[in-house]
N, C-alpha and C positions, 0 to 999 in steps of 0.2 A: 066418256070424255065429253065435256060440255064446252060449246063455243058460245061466247057472248055475242049477241047480235043486238044492234040498236033498232029503233023503230023502222028504219028504212031497209033493214035486212043486211047491212054491211057488217063485216067483222070489226070489232074494236081495234084500235091502233092502226087503222088504214084510213087514209083520207077518202072522202067521198069524191066520186068522179065529177059531180056537178056542185062542187063546194062553192059557197059564196065568199070564201076567204081568198082575197087577191094578194099577190106578192107586193111588197113595198115598191113604189115607183122608183125609178133610177134617180139619183141625185141630179140636180140641174148641172148641165155642162157649161163650162166657160166658153165664150165665143172663140171660134177658131182663129179669127183675124187677129186677136190680141197676141196669141202665141207666135203666129207668123210675123207680126210686126216686131215683136221683141227679138226674135231670131235674126231677122233681116237688119234691124237697127243695130243690134250688137255686132253682127258681122261687119256692117259698114263702119262702125266705130273702130273695130280692130284693124280693118284694112287701112283706114285713114291714119291711124296711129302708126302702123307699120310703115306706110309710105312716108309719113313725116319723119320718122326716125332714119329711114334709109336716105332720104334727101338731105337731112341734117348732117349725117355722117359724110356723105359725098361733098357737101358744101364745105365742111370744116377741113376735110382732107385735100380737096382739089381747088377750091376757090378762095378760101379765107387767107391763105398765105400770100398769093399774088395781090389780093386786095390790100392787105396790110403793108406789103412791100411797096406798092404804089403810093400809099398814103405817106410812108416814111420817106420815100424819094422826094415827094412834094414838100414835106415838112423840112427836110434837111438840105434840099437842093443839091444832093449828091447821090451817086449810084450806091445802091444797097444790095447786098447778097444775103438773103435770109437763110438761116439754118433750118434744119428739119423740125417739124412740129413735135414738141415733147409732151405738152399737156394742154388741155382745153377745159374751160369752164364757161358758164353763161356770161361771165363778166370779164373774161380775159383769156389770153393764151401765153404759152411759153415756148420759145424757139431755141434750138441749140446754137452752136457757134455761128455768129453772124458777123459780117464784115461791112464796114462803110468804106468804100473804095476811094482811092486817090483819083484826081481828075488831071487832065493835061496841064491845067493852070495852077493846081494846088496839090502838092505831093502828100499832104496830111492824110492819114488813114487811121482807122480804128478797127480793132478786132475785139470782140467780146465773147466770153464763154457762153453766155445765154442772154436772151432778151425777153423780158416780161412786158406784155402789152395789155393794158387794161382798157376797157371800153364799156359804154352803156348801150346795150342792144336796143333798148326802147327808143332812145334818141335816134339811132340809125334806122330803125324800122319806121318811125313816124316822119322823120325829116329827110332821110336819105343821106344824111351827113354823118360820117364816121369820125368821132372825136377820140383820139388816142392818148393814153397816158403811158409813156414808154420808160422802162427802167433797164439800164445796162448793168449786167452782173459781171464783175471782174473784167473791166475794160483794159485793153492794152492799146495805148495811143502813141502814134508816131507823128511828131510835129517837126517841121523843118523851118528854122528861122530864116526869114527873108533878109536880104541886105537892105540897110537903111541908106537911102540915097540922100546925099547932102544937097539940099535945095538952096543953099545960101549963095 
């Protein structure tokens, strides 16, 4: 049996112990700070978005109805009892059965199946003034005719 040896005395198919062949260097690594920045930045964006959505939901459910009710009272100069919030969009809301109540001096009253209130949120956010566009759906109105006094 014959074993092939090269000039250095090593058997073929075996690497030399002191070979000049170096393994390929590792590819350059991306800086660690970039990955950390992206993770922290993404986490901050997600937490901010979640907090904004939770606050928005809380505002619509608990603060928007009294705010619109107050604006309607000021607009009509009468007491108003708003119904439950049925629908919400960025430009308006819809409330269930709503009543405009009688006053001690005026027995007229109104009951509506629903009230749609439109508004421009950008005007409210920039100026702090809430301008409403109110639509009564299926109104039921009670009016009492006053006596005409003869002034002659």
